[in-house]
N, C-alpha and C positions, 0 to 999 in steps of 0.2 A: 379186479382190474389192477394191472401193474401201474405204478406211478408214471412211467414213461410210455405207456400204451397210447397208440394213436386213436383218438376218440372223435367221432363225427357227431355233432349235435345239429340235427335238422330242425330248423325253426328257431335259431338262436336269438333272434331279435324279438320274439313274442314273449308273452307273459310267462309261460312255463319254460320255454327254451332259455331265456335270459337268466332265469333262476337256476336252471341246471348248470349253466356256464359259471355263475357265481359260486355255486356249491363245489363244482369240480376244481376251480382255481383255489378256493379256500382250503381244499383238501390235498393240494399239491399236484394236481393233474394239469399239466401245462401244454401237452402235445395235442392241442385241440384243432380240429378242422371245422371251420365256420364259413359258410357261404350264404350270402343273402339271396333272396328270390330273384333279384336282378342278375346275380352272377350265375345262379343255377336254378332253372325252372323245373321243379320236381314233378310237374305234370307231364313232362316230356320224357318218354322212356329212353330214347336214344341219348339224351343229355345225361340222365341219371346213370345209365350203364357206363358211359365214357368217364364220368366222374369217379365211380367206384373202381373201375379198372385202373385209373391213373393214381388215385390216392391210397387205395387199399387200407381203409380204416379197419381197426381190430374190434372196436366196439361202436355201437350206434344207439343214440337216443333219438327216437322218432317223435318229435314234438311239433313238427310242422303240420299245419292244418288251416283250412278256412273256417273261421269261427265267428260267432255273433250271438246276440240275444234273441228273444222271442220274435221280434219284428223282422230282424234280418233273416233268421231261419225260415220264416214263413213266406217272405217276399222272394228271396233268392234261392228257391228250392232246388232248381236244376243245377245251379252253380255249386251248392253245398254238397250234393251227392256226387256230382261228376268230379270236381276238383279233389275232394277228399279221397275218393276211390283211386284216382290216378296217382296221387302223392304216395299213399300207403302201399299200393301194389308195386309201383316202380322201386321204391326204396327197399321194401322187404325182399322182393325178388332179386334185386341187384346185390343185396347183402348176402343172400344165399349163394348166388353165383360166384361171389368173390371171397367166400370163406370167412365171413365175419364171425368172430368168436362168440359174441353175444349181442343181441339187439333187444331194446326195450321199446315197445309201442305204447304210446300214451293215448288212451281213449277218453271216454266221458261217461258220467253216470246216467246220461239220457238214454243209454242203451236199454234200460229196464222198462217194463210195461208201465203205462200211465197209472194204472190202478194196482201197482205192485204191492204185495204184502210188505209191511215195514217192521224193522229195518230190512233193506234190500240185500239179500244174500247173493253171492255169485251164482248159485244154483237156480235163481229165478229168471235168468236170461232166457228170452224167447218163450215165456209162459203166458204172454198176453199181448194185447194191442199196444202200440207205442203212442206217445203223445203226438197228436197230428201236426202241431205247429213245427216240431223239429224232427219229424220222422225221416226226412232224407239224410240229415246229418247223422242221426242215430244208426240208420241202416249202414251208412258208410263206416262208422266206427265198429259196428258189429262185424262187418266184413274184414276189417283190419285185424281184430283180435282172432277171428277164425282163420285168417291167413297165417298168423303166427302159430296158432295151435296146430294147424294141419301141416305146416312146414316142419314143425317139431316131430310130428307123428310119422310123416313120410320120409323126411330127409335126415332126421336125427340132429337138427340144429338146436341151439339154445336161444330161442326167440321168445321173450316173455311179454306180457301185457299188463298194464296197470290202468285201472279205471278211477280217476279222481273225482271227487265231488266238486261243487262250485268253487272256483279259484278266485283269488284276488291278490293284489300286491303291486309292486313296482312294475312299470311298463304295461299296465293294463290298458284296455281300450275304453276311453272315457267319452266317446262320441255318443251323444244322447239318443240318436236314432238307432244305433246298431250295437250298443254295449249291453253287458249283463247288468243285473239289478244293482249290485253293490257299487261298482264304479259310477253308474248313472246317478245313483243317489248321492254319492260323494260330490260329484260335479254340481248337481242341482242345489244341494245345500250350500256349497261354497259360493256359488254365483249368487244365490239368494241372500246370503250373508253380506257379500260385498256390495250388492245393489240395494240392500235394505228392503227386499221384497217381503210383503206381509205373510205370504203362504208359499208352501212347497207342495206340489201335487205328486202323489205316489201312485203308480199304475196298480190297478186291481183293488181288491178288498182289504188287503193287508193280512188276511188270515192264512195263506199258504205257508207251510213250514219248509225251511231250507237249511242245509248244512253248508258251512263255508270253511275253506281251508286256505290258510296263508301260504302263498306260493313258495316261499322259501322252506316251509315245512314239507311241501310236496317234493321239492328238489332233494331234500335230505332223505325222504322216503325212497325216492327213485335210486339214489346212490346206494342205499341200504339193500334194495332189491337186486341191484346189479351185482352186489357182493354176495348175497346170501340166498336168493330165491331162484330156483332152476326148474320150475314146473310149467308144463304147457297150459295149465288152467290159469286164467287171468285172476288178478287180485284187486280188490277194492282199496282205495286210498282216501281216507277222510279222518274226521275227528271223532265221529260217533255221537256228536251233539247236534241239536237242531234249534232253530230260532224262527219265530214268525217274521214275515216281512215287516209287520208293524214294529216288532221289537228291534229289528235291524235298523229301521228308519229312526227310531228313538235313540238308539246307540249312536248312529251317524250324526244325528242332530246335536247330541251332547259333545261328541268329539270335535265337530266342526265349530261349535259355539254359535249355532243359529238360534235365534230367539223368537222366530215367527211361529205360525201354526202349520200343522200337517193336514192335507186334504187327500182323501183316498178316492180315486176315480174308478168306481166299480164297473164302468162301461168298458174298461180296458181288460184284456185277458189275464187271468191268474196263472195259467199254465197248470202243471201237475200240482194237485193239492198238497202232497207231502213227498219229500225225497230225502230219505236218510239211509246212508249206506251201513250195512253190517261190516264192520272192519275187524271182526274177530280173527279172520285168517291172517291179516297183517299183524295184529297184536300177538298172536301165537308165534309168528315168525320172529318177533322181538322188536317191533317199532311202534311208537305212539307219537301223535302230534304234540308239540310243545307250546305253541303260541295261542293264547286266548283270542277270541274274536275282537274284544276291545283293544287289546295290545296290537293286534295285526292291523286294525283300522287306524290306530294312532300312527303306526310306522308308515302305513301307506299314505295317510293324509299329509304327513311331513314331507314325503317325497313328492306328492301331488302339488303341494304349494310351491315347492322349489322348481318344479317342472312345468308349472301352469302355462307359461307363455308358449312353450313348445307344444304342449298338449292342445291348447286352443288353436294354434296354427295348423296342426295336423287335421283337426276336426273341420276347420274352415276350408282347407284344401280338398 
């Protein structure tokens, strides 16, 4: 990407999108096209086509999506599949129609089967049943990566896809009802510390294993892929390391400085028992994650404390 290239970041206010913008600006890319969902509804084909025709971006990072944790995925199943299908289909097709030089589609590691062999290689896609609680979202993300792959094969475009592991960092969703496990735990521990609550309840048994990637590391990886990766096959993006939910909770407890007790609610769903990405393809290309889990949590918690009033207001609204 040339430093003066016009770059459209779809979803620039979200967790991944805002990190992509930070990384682009830090690397001298200033000709950015940014539209909020109020300014441009990516679910509307006509609006997306008009936007691309008018703006003519040269590069596209497609990070816009409807996202949430286990409960949100399970409750809003129709919305998760419909809205994500519409967003990705509209943006990818309009990028093709308007001659975009390169597009990067951001997926999710939930595309893999629930009982997938570990670590999960890119070749394991569509080899088994998906986790039922987030199947609609996973199917939408599979459709997005297959759109990119087949537009490459039929039209010769350079549309690539990256499948990140569980992300966390600045601008995450900290709503206790709809967020992912790490930001939910951060908020729970912080509010328990402030209120002096004697216990914090963690959903599930604490035994599932998860991989977590600091979102600014993800953004660094995506810029790397935009510069160096040009294959239709999607690529996993992660750390290659995993931690149990119990270990995550203990790390969070230490970082926040909470002194009460942990309680695990085994009546709540655990989700997939293990989810570790095989990141050898990305390592072979020349990129590795730099931020440890504890360091990333410390950075995120510092931002969380500074932003707490705003975060609480969003959740209440």
